Every structure is written in C-alpha cells, then in structure tokens.
C-alpha positions as CSV (number, residue, x, y, z in Angstrom):
1,X,14.5,-43.8,17.4
2,X,11.4,-44.5,15.5
3,X,11.3,-43.3,11.9
4,X,8.3,-41.2,11.0
5,X,6.9,-41.7,7.5
6,X,4.8,-39.0,6.0
7,X,2.6,-39.3,2.9
8,X,2.2,-36.7,0.2
9,X,-0.9,-34.5,0.2
10,X,-3.9,-35.7,-1.8
11,X,-3.0,-33.7,-5.0
12,X,0.7,-34.4,-4.9
13,X,3.6,-32.1,-4.3
14,X,2.3,-28.9,-5.7
15,X,3.9,-25.5,-5.9
16,X,1.7,-22.6,-4.8
17,X,4.0,-19.9,-6.1
18,X,1.4,-18.0,-8.3
19,X,-1.1,-17.8,-5.5
20,X,1.3,-16.6,-2.9
21,X,2.8,-14.0,-5.1
22,X,-0.5,-12.8,-6.4
23,X,-1.9,-12.3,-2.8
24,X,1.3,-10.6,-1.6
25,X,1.6,-8.2,-4.6
26,X,-2.1,-7.3,-4.6
27,X,-2.2,-6.5,-0.9
28,X,1.1,-4.5,-0.9
29,X,0.2,-2.6,-4.1
30,X,-3.2,-1.7,-2.6
31,X,-1.5,-0.4,0.5
32,X,1.0,1.6,-1.6
33,X,-1.8,3.1,-3.7
34,X,-3.8,4.2,-0.6
35,X,-0.7,5.6,1.0
36,X,0.1,7.6,-2.2
37,X,-3.4,8.9,-2.3
38,X,-3.3,9.9,1.4
39,X,0.1,11.7,1.0
40,X,-1.2,13.6,-2.1
41,X,-4.4,14.7,-0.4
42,X,-2.6,15.8,2.7
43,X,0.0,17.7,0.6
44,X,-2.4,19.4,-1.8
45,X,-5.5,20.0,0.3
46,X,-4.3,20.6,3.8
47,X,-0.7,21.5,2.9
48,X,0.3,20.1,6.2
49,X,2.3,16.9,6.3
50,X,2.9,15.7,9.8
51,X,5.2,13.2,11.5
52,X,2.6,10.5,11.1
53,X,2.9,10.9,7.3
54,X,6.6,10.5,7.5
55,X,6.3,7.2,9.5
56,X,3.6,5.9,7.1
57,X,6.1,6.4,4.2
58,X,8.9,4.7,6.2
59,X,6.6,1.7,6.9
60,X,5.5,1.5,3.3
61,X,9.2,1.4,2.2
62,X,9.9,-1.4,4.7
63,X,6.7,-3.2,3.4
64,X,8.2,-3.0,-0.1
65,X,11.5,-4.4,1.1
66,X,9.6,-7.2,2.8
67,X,7.7,-7.9,-0.4
68,X,11.1,-8.3,-2.2
69,X,12.1,-10.9,0.4
70,X,8.9,-12.8,0.0
71,X,9.2,-12.7,-3.7
72,X,12.7,-14.0,-3.6
73,X,11.8,-16.8,-1.1
74,X,8.8,-17.9,-3.1
75,X,10.7,-18.0,-6.4
76,X,13.5,-20.0,-4.8
77,X,11.1,-22.7,-3.9
78,X,9.7,-21.6,-0.6
79,X,6.2,-22.2,-1.6
80,X,6.4,-25.9,-2.2
81,X,4.7,-28.3,0.0
82,X,6.6,-29.0,3.2
83,X,5.9,-32.2,5.1
84,X,4.6,-31.5,8.5
85,X,6.9,-32.4,11.4
86,X,4.9,-31.4,14.4
87,X,1.4,-30.7,13.3
88,X,-0.5,-27.5,13.2
89,X,0.5,-26.3,16.6
90,X,4.2,-26.5,15.8
91,X,3.7,-24.8,12.5
92,X,1.8,-21.9,14.1
93,X,4.5,-21.7,16.8
94,X,7.3,-21.6,14.3
95,X,5.5,-19.0,12.1
96,X,5.0,-16.8,15.1
97,X,8.7,-17.1,16.1
98,X,9.8,-16.3,12.6
C-alpha cells in the first residue's frame, strides 16, 4: 500500500480554539437572549404561553447542552488542524454523518 504524505498548512499547525468558542458562544447566547425576551413578552403582554413556547425552551436547553459538548471538545484539542485524508468531499460527508 502506498504511503500518503501530507504537508502542514502554510501557517503551521495552529489551534483555532478561541475563534470556534467565540462563534459558538456568541450565537448561542444571542439565541438564548431572544428566547428569553420572547417568553417574557408572551407571559407579560399576552398572558398566554402555548405549546410552541414550551418546545422553544426545550430546544434552547438542548442547545445549551450541545454548547457544553462543543466547549469540551474544543478545549480538549478538537480545534487543532487535522490533516485531510479524503479531501473536501469526504470531510463534508463525515460532518453530515456526525
């Protein structure tokens, strides 16, 4: 079997931890803030919380759990450069499967 040799990226093996965490936390906290505002408005102005509000809160809790998993993965080294093994198509396929 032929051995495949990969080269490092142009800037070296860099960790993208801060960028990933900043993007994830900003997006999730923006979603949490808008959800809180929606629930408060619905509870105080209309005094009518429906089943959709319940499911929005459930989804937001699962979003926060997912953010915890992302934070753990990134801080454990999941954001370092990974050498490609099958090109962009394989990477997209594996990300979709995950």
